[in-house]
LUMKOLMI-158516 format. One record per residue: chain; x, y, z of N, C-alpha, C in turn. Coordinates in nm, 4 decimals. Each point is the difference from the previous one (the first is absolute). Example, Ala and Ser with C-alpha at 12.3 -4.5 7.8 and 13.67 -1.06 7.14 Angstrom:
2
<kette=A	nX=1.3190	nY=-0.5690	nZ=0.7800	caX=-0.0890	caY=0.1190	caZ=0.0000	cX=0.0900	cY=0.1200	cZ=0.0000> .
<kette=A	nX=-0.0350	nY=0.1050	nZ=-0.0720	caX=0.0820	caY=0.1190	caZ=0.0060	cX=-0.0770	cY=0.1090	cZ=0.0730> .
//
This chain:
89
<kette=A	nX=-0.4610	nY=1.1595	nZ=0.6356	caX=0.0587	caY=-0.1239	caZ=0.0434	cX=-0.0749	cY=-0.0574	cZ=0.1200> .
<kette=A	nX=-0.0348	nY=0.0876	nZ=0.0898	caX=-0.0698	caY=-0.0459	caZ=0.1198	cX=-0.1325	cY=-0.0660	cZ=-0.0370> .
<kette=A	nX=-0.0685	nY=0.0554	nZ=-0.0992	caX=-0.1291	caY=-0.0576	caZ=-0.0402	cX=0.0187	cY=-0.1406	cZ=-0.0570> .
<kette=A	nX=0.1041	nY=-0.0188	nZ=-0.0803	caX=0.0281	caY=-0.1342	caZ=-0.0526	cX=0.0305	cY=-0.0961	cZ=0.1146> .
<kette=A	nX=0.0830	nY=0.0451	nZ=0.0938	caX=0.0360	caY=-0.0860	caZ=0.1125	cX=-0.1224	cY=-0.0362	cZ=0.0837> .
<kette=A	nX=-0.0874	nY=0.0954	nZ=0.0217	caX=-0.1231	caY=-0.0275	caZ=0.0754	cX=-0.0903	cY=-0.0968	cZ=-0.0750> .
<kette=A	nX=-0.0118	nY=0.0199	nZ=-0.1304	caX=-0.0849	caY=-0.0881	caZ=-0.0806	cX=0.0547	cY=-0.1426	cZ=0.0006> .
<kette=A	nX=0.1313	nY=-0.0138	nZ=-0.0102	caX=0.0613	caY=-0.1334	caZ=0.0052	cX=-0.0246	cY=-0.0636	cZ=0.1366> .
<kette=A	nX=0.0156	nY=0.0782	nZ=0.1054	caX=-0.0259	caY=-0.0503	caZ=0.1348	cX=-0.1434	cY=-0.0461	cZ=0.0170> .
<kette=A	nX=-0.0940	nY=0.0766	nZ=-0.0530	caX=-0.1413	caY=-0.0374	caZ=0.0088	cX=-0.0274	cY=-0.1263	cZ=-0.0813> .
<kette=A	nX=0.0602	nY=-0.0093	nZ=-0.1170	caX=-0.0191	caY=-0.1171	caZ=-0.0854	cX=0.0511	cY=-0.1264	cZ=0.0691> .
<kette=A	nX=0.1111	nY=0.0130	nZ=0.0719	caX=0.0577	caY=-0.1152	caZ=0.0696	cX=-0.0889	cY=-0.0511	cZ=0.1132> .
<kette=A	nX=-0.0938	nY=0.0816	nZ=0.0455	caX=-0.0915	caY=-0.0415	caZ=0.1068	cX=-0.1133	cY=-0.0886	cZ=-0.0505> .
<kette=A	nX=-0.0225	nY=-0.0002	nZ=-0.1302	caX=-0.1076	caY=-0.0802	caZ=-0.0573	cX=0.0342	cY=-0.1484	cZ=0.0042> .
<kette=A	nX=-0.1020	nY=-0.0814	nZ=0.0152	caX=0.0194	caY=-0.1451	caZ=0.0011	cX=0.0536	cY=-0.0487	cZ=-0.1344> .
<kette=A	nX=-0.0522	nY=0.0581	nZ=-0.1078	caX=0.0438	caY=-0.0375	caZ=-0.1344	cX=0.0303	cY=0.1267	cZ=-0.0798> .
<kette=A	nX=0.1184	nY=0.0585	nZ=0.0193	caX=0.0325	caY=0.1230	caZ=-0.0727	cX=0.0092	cY=-0.0246	cZ=-0.1504> .
<kette=A	nX=-0.0414	nY=0.0976	nZ=-0.0762	caX=0.0035	caY=-0.0067	caZ=-0.1459	cX=0.1445	cY=0.0195	cZ=-0.0464> .
<kette=A	nX=0.0617	nY=-0.1022	nZ=-0.0601	caX=0.1399	caY=0.0131	caZ=-0.0401	cX=0.0224	cY=0.1067	cZ=-0.1072> .
<kette=A	nX=-0.0971	nY=0.0194	nZ=-0.0880	caX=0.0159	caY=0.1025	caZ=-0.1031	cX=0.0003	cY=0.1397	cZ=0.0620> .
<kette=A	nX=-0.0885	nY=0.0230	nZ=0.0958	caX=-0.0017	caY=0.1286	caZ=0.0696	cX=0.1289	cY=0.0182	cZ=0.0795> .
<kette=A	nX=0.0466	nY=-0.1056	nZ=0.0640	caX=0.1262	caY=0.0055	caZ=0.0739	cX=0.1140	cY=0.0379	cZ=-0.0944> .
<kette=A	nX=0.0025	nY=-0.0617	nZ=-0.1167	caX=0.1023	caY=0.0321	caZ=-0.1002	cX=-0.0053	cY=0.1476	cZ=-0.0377> .
<kette=A	nX=-0.1191	nY=0.0477	nZ=-0.0335	caX=-0.0146	caY=0.1397	caZ=-0.0429	cX=0.0448	cY=0.0969	cZ=0.1089> .
<kette=A	nX=-0.0351	nY=-0.0292	nZ=0.1239	caX=0.0399	caY=0.0868	caZ=0.1108	cX=0.1513	cY=0.0003	cZ=0.0183> .
<kette=A	nX=0.0617	nY=-0.1151	nZ=-0.0136	caX=0.1452	caY=-0.0069	caZ=0.0202	cX=0.0765	cY=0.0649	cZ=-0.1148> .
<kette=A	nX=-0.0501	nY=-0.0117	nZ=-0.1214	caX=0.0631	caY=0.0713	caZ=-0.1116	cX=-0.0148	cY=0.1507	cZ=0.0204> .
<kette=A	nX=-0.1189	nY=0.0428	nZ=0.0385	caX=-0.0210	caY=0.1422	caZ=0.0274	cX=0.0911	cY=0.0504	cZ=0.1096> .
<kette=A	nX=0.0148	nY=-0.0797	nZ=0.1056	caX=0.0893	caY=0.0372	caZ=0.1098	cX=0.1441	cY=0.0073	cZ=-0.0490> .
<kette=A	nX=0.0419	nY=-0.0969	nZ=-0.0793	caX=0.1372	caY=-0.0001	caZ=-0.0520	cX=0.0272	cY=0.1251	cZ=-0.0828> .
<kette=A	nX=-0.0935	nY=0.0368	nZ=-0.0840	caX=0.0173	caY=0.1187	caZ=-0.0843	cX=0.0059	cY=0.1258	cZ=0.0853> .
<kette=A	nX=-0.0880	nY=0.0090	nZ=0.0988	caX=-0.0011	caY=0.1178	caZ=0.0879	cX=0.1288	cY=0.0094	cZ=0.0813> .
<kette=A	nX=0.0460	nY=-0.1123	nZ=0.0523	caX=0.1234	caY=-0.0001	caZ=0.0781	cX=0.1204	cY=0.0356	cZ=-0.0868> .
<kette=A	nX=0.0033	nY=-0.0549	nZ=-0.1207	caX=0.1106	caY=0.0314	caZ=-0.0913	cX=0.0017	cY=0.1477	cZ=-0.0327> .
<kette=A	nX=-0.1176	nY=0.0579	nZ=-0.0241	caX=-0.0090	caY=0.1432	caZ=-0.0311	cX=0.0498	cY=0.0856	cZ=0.1160> .
<kette=A	nX=-0.0128	nY=-0.0530	nZ=0.1212	caX=0.0457	caY=0.0716	caZ=0.1194	cX=0.1448	cY=-0.0363	cZ=0.0354> .
<kette=A	nX=0.0665	nY=-0.0750	nZ=-0.0877	caX=0.1381	caY=-0.0456	caZ=0.0232	cX=0.0130	cY=-0.0819	cZ=0.1278> .
<kette=A	nX=-0.1033	nY=-0.0761	nZ=0.0293	caX=-0.0019	caY=-0.0850	caZ=0.1190	cX=0.0381	cY=-0.1419	cZ=-0.0425> .
<kette=A	nX=0.1074	nY=-0.0512	nZ=0.0559	caX=0.0509	caY=-0.1318	caZ=-0.0381	cX=-0.0982	cY=-0.1145	cZ=0.0267> .
<kette=A	nX=-0.1019	nY=0.0247	nZ=0.0789	caX=-0.0990	caY=-0.1053	caZ=0.0270	cX=-0.0788	cY=-0.0380	cZ=-0.1249> .
<kette=A	nX=0.0147	nY=0.0787	nZ=-0.1074	caX=-0.0724	caY=-0.0324	caZ=-0.1235	cX=0.0383	cY=-0.1395	cZ=-0.0484> .
<kette=A	nX=0.1251	nY=-0.0403	nZ=0.0252	caX=0.0463	caY=-0.1317	caZ=-0.0451	cX=-0.0826	cY=-0.1113	cZ=0.0646> .
<kette=A	nX=-0.0209	nY=0.0113	nZ=0.1307	caX=-0.0783	caY=-0.1023	caZ=0.0700	cX=-0.1413	cY=-0.0084	cZ=-0.0561> .
<kette=A	nX=-0.0605	nY=0.1158	nZ=-0.0246	caX=-0.1362	caY=0.0026	caZ=-0.0544	cX=-0.0033	cY=-0.0595	cZ=-0.1407> .
<kette=A	nX=0.0998	nY=0.0328	nZ=-0.0812	caX=0.0044	caY=-0.0515	caZ=-0.1372	cX=0.0216	cY=-0.1511	cZ=-0.0018> .
<kette=A	nX=0.0907	nY=-0.0483	nZ=0.0849	caX=0.0226	caY=-0.1447	caZ=0.0053	cX=-0.1211	cY=-0.0732	cZ=0.0574> .
<kette=A	nX=-0.0717	nY=0.0628	nZ=0.0929	caX=-0.1235	caY=-0.0598	caZ=0.0521	cX=-0.1040	cY=-0.0100	cZ=-0.1116> .
<kette=A	nX=-0.0104	nY=0.1042	nZ=-0.0814	caX=-0.0927	caY=-0.0031	caZ=-0.1139	cX=0.0392	cY=-0.1107	cZ=-0.0973> .
<kette=A	nX=0.1297	nY=-0.0155	nZ=-0.0241	caX=0.0469	caY=-0.1057	caZ=-0.0901	cX=-0.0354	cY=-0.1381	cZ=0.0549> .
<kette=A	nX=0.0135	nY=-0.0181	nZ=0.1304	caX=-0.0349	caY=-0.1287	caZ=0.0616	cX=-0.1486	cY=-0.0298	cZ=-0.0166> .
<kette=A	nX=-0.0821	nY=0.1022	nZ=0.0139	caX=-0.1443	caY=-0.0182	caZ=-0.0191	cX=-0.0288	cY=-0.0366	cZ=-0.1451> .
<kette=A	nX=0.0651	nY=0.0682	nZ=-0.0936	caX=-0.0194	caY=-0.0301	caZ=-0.1425	cX=0.0372	cY=-0.1448	cZ=-0.0297> .
<kette=A	nX=0.1095	nY=-0.0459	nZ=0.0590	caX=0.0406	caY=-0.1401	caZ=-0.0192	cX=-0.1055	cY=-0.0952	cZ=0.0556> .
<kette=A	nX=-0.0510	nY=0.0317	nZ=0.1196	caX=-0.0980	caY=-0.0894	caZ=0.0626	cX=-0.1300	cY=-0.0055	cZ=-0.0796> .
<kette=A	nX=-0.0349	nY=0.1114	nZ=-0.0635	caX=-0.1191	caY=0.0036	caZ=-0.0854	cX=0.0282	cY=-0.0723	cZ=-0.1316> .
<kette=A	nX=0.1262	nY=0.0014	nZ=-0.0423	caX=0.0379	caY=-0.0613	caZ=-0.1270	cX=-0.0254	cY=0.0901	cZ=-0.1183> .
<kette=A	nX=0.0068	nY=0.1312	nZ=0.0222	caX=-0.0291	caY=0.0963	caZ=-0.1063	cX=0.1284	cY=0.0696	cZ=-0.0445> .
<kette=A	nX=0.0528	nY=-0.0363	nZ=-0.1178	caX=0.1249	caY=0.0606	caZ=-0.0462	cX=-0.0111	cY=0.1503	cZ=-0.0260> .
<kette=A	nX=-0.1177	nY=0.0482	nZ=-0.0379	caX=-0.0166	caY=0.1437	caZ=-0.0229	cX=0.0157	cY=0.0783	cZ=0.1303> .
<kette=A	nX=-0.0523	nY=-0.0550	nZ=0.1081	caX=0.0170	caY=0.0653	caZ=0.1297	cX=0.1463	cY=-0.0035	cZ=0.0431> .
<kette=A	nX=0.0678	nY=-0.1089	nZ=-0.0296	caX=0.1419	caY=-0.0100	caZ=0.0338	cX=0.0800	cY=0.1077	cZ=-0.0732> .
<kette=A	nX=-0.0341	nY=0.0233	nZ=-0.1253	caX=0.0656	caY=0.1069	caZ=-0.0765	cX=-0.0269	cY=0.1350	cZ=0.0649> .
<kette=A	nX=-0.1231	nY=0.0244	nZ=0.0407	caX=-0.0328	caY=0.1282	caZ=0.0655	cX=0.0799	cY=0.0188	cZ=0.1273> .
<kette=A	nX=0.0142	nY=-0.1064	nZ=0.0780	caX=0.0799	caY=0.0093	caZ=0.1229	cX=0.1458	cY=0.0292	cZ=-0.0336> .
<kette=A	nX=0.0519	nY=-0.0676	nZ=-0.1004	caX=0.1395	caY=0.0215	caZ=-0.0397	cX=0.0226	cY=0.1416	cZ=-0.0509> .
<kette=A	nX=-0.0991	nY=0.0556	nZ=-0.0665	caX=0.0160	caY=0.1340	caZ=-0.0571	cX=0.0016	cY=0.1099	cZ=0.1058> .
<kette=A	nX=-0.0303	nY=-0.0330	nZ=0.1240	caX=0.0134	caY=0.1021	caZ=0.1043	cX=0.1466	cY=0.0340	cZ=0.0224> .
<kette=A	nX=0.0896	nY=-0.0802	nZ=-0.0549	caX=0.1435	caY=0.0256	caZ=0.0109	cX=0.0543	cY=0.0768	cZ=-0.1200> .
<kette=A	nX=-0.0858	nY=0.0581	nZ=-0.0823	caX=0.0442	caY=0.0670	caZ=-0.1213	cX=0.0758	cY=0.1296	cZ=0.0250> .
<kette=A	nX=-0.0090	nY=0.0540	nZ=0.1180	caX=0.0650	caY=0.1268	caZ=0.0318	cX=0.1516	cY=-0.0134	cZ=-0.0051> .
<kette=A	nX=0.0701	nY=0.1026	nZ=-0.0493	caX=0.1462	caY=-0.0054	caZ=-0.0014	cX=0.0597	cY=0.0035	cZ=0.1396> .
<kette=A	nX=-0.0809	nY=0.0263	nZ=0.1003	caX=0.0507	caY=0.0089	caZ=0.1364	cX=-0.0186	cY=-0.1298	cZ=0.0770> .
<kette=A	nX=-0.0376	nY=-0.1068	nZ=-0.0684	caX=-0.0265	caY=-0.1245	caZ=0.0711	cX=0.1279	cY=-0.0680	cZ=0.0465> .
<kette=A	nX=0.1101	nY=0.0254	nZ=-0.0665	caX=0.1279	caY=-0.0558	caZ=0.0431	cX=0.1041	cY=0.1095	cZ=-0.0057> .
<kette=A	nX=0.1063	nY=-0.0191	nZ=0.0732	caX=0.1091	caY=0.0970	caZ=-0.0055	cX=0.0763	cY=-0.0197	cZ=-0.1301> .
<kette=A	nX=0.0445	nY=0.1069	nZ=-0.0570	caX=0.0701	caY=-0.0048	caZ=-0.1278	cX=0.1180	cY=-0.0972	cZ=0.0080> .
<kette=A	nX=0.0084	nY=-0.0867	nZ=-0.0976	caX=0.1099	caY=-0.0943	caZ=-0.0071	cX=-0.0231	cY=-0.1298	cZ=0.0757> .
<kette=A	nX=-0.1042	nY=-0.0071	nZ=0.0793	caX=-0.0303	caY=-0.1213	caZ=0.0759	cX=-0.1110	cY=-0.0776	cZ=-0.0686> .
<kette=A	nX=0.0131	nY=-0.1300	nZ=0.0021	caX=-0.1039	caY=-0.0862	caZ=-0.0544	cX=-0.0799	cY=-0.0547	cZ=0.1176> .
<kette=A	nX=-0.1296	nY=0.0162	nZ=-0.0059	caX=-0.0875	caY=-0.0514	caZ=0.1046	cX=-0.0518	cY=-0.1358	cZ=-0.0466> .
<kette=A	nX=0.0550	nY=-0.1054	nZ=0.0570	caX=-0.0345	caY=-0.1351	caZ=-0.0445	cX=-0.1471	cY=-0.0338	cZ=0.0207> .
<kette=A	nX=-0.0593	nY=0.0496	nZ=0.1081	caX=-0.1423	caY=-0.0274	caZ=0.0248	cX=-0.0874	cY=0.0620	cZ=-0.1086> .
<kette=A	nX=0.0276	nY=0.1255	nZ=-0.0318	caX=-0.0784	caY=0.0690	caZ=-0.1027	cX=0.0262	cY=-0.0633	cZ=-0.1357> .
<kette=A	nX=0.1257	nY=-0.0305	nZ=-0.0297	caX=0.0339	caY=-0.0632	caZ=-0.1272	cX=-0.0734	cY=-0.1330	cZ=-0.0144> .
<kette=A	nX=-0.0017	nY=-0.0784	nZ=0.1070	caX=-0.0710	caY=-0.1281	caZ=-0.0036	cX=-0.1481	cY=0.0164	cZ=-0.0259> .
<kette=A	nX=-0.0598	nY=0.0994	nZ=0.0638	caX=-0.1426	caY=0.0253	caZ=-0.0205	cX=-0.0263	cY=0.0435	cZ=-0.1436> .
<kette=A	nX=0.0833	nY=0.0873	nZ=-0.0526	caX=-0.0184	caY=0.0467	caZ=-0.1375	cX=0.0205	cY=-0.1131	cZ=-0.1003> .
<kette=A	nX=0.0924	nY=-0.0900	nZ=0.0275	caX=0.0221	caY=-0.1137	caZ=-0.0893	cX=-0.1145	cY=-0.1003	cZ=0.0060> .
<kette=A	nX=-0.0616	nY=-0.0099	nZ=0.1157	caX=-0.1106	caY=-0.0939	caZ=0.0183	cX=-0.1149	cY=0.0364	cZ=-0.0913> .
//
């Protein structure tokens, strides 16, 4: 996780960061955080989704949405409107 965070930080220092690389790093971070049961995975996944939207690539948007595929993404019986909206998009 730390390596992803460092890479994202370094990318943000560039005058013209590569949005595709930014997307890949944030998806990787989201997956790593989710695997560690760290709730920050949501922020990383939604950031990746925002990048996918800005690029205009629906396939990337699907990849960002699929970071929520884990059964632990929401508490049992609760509907997460943000995740539902992203999946419907």
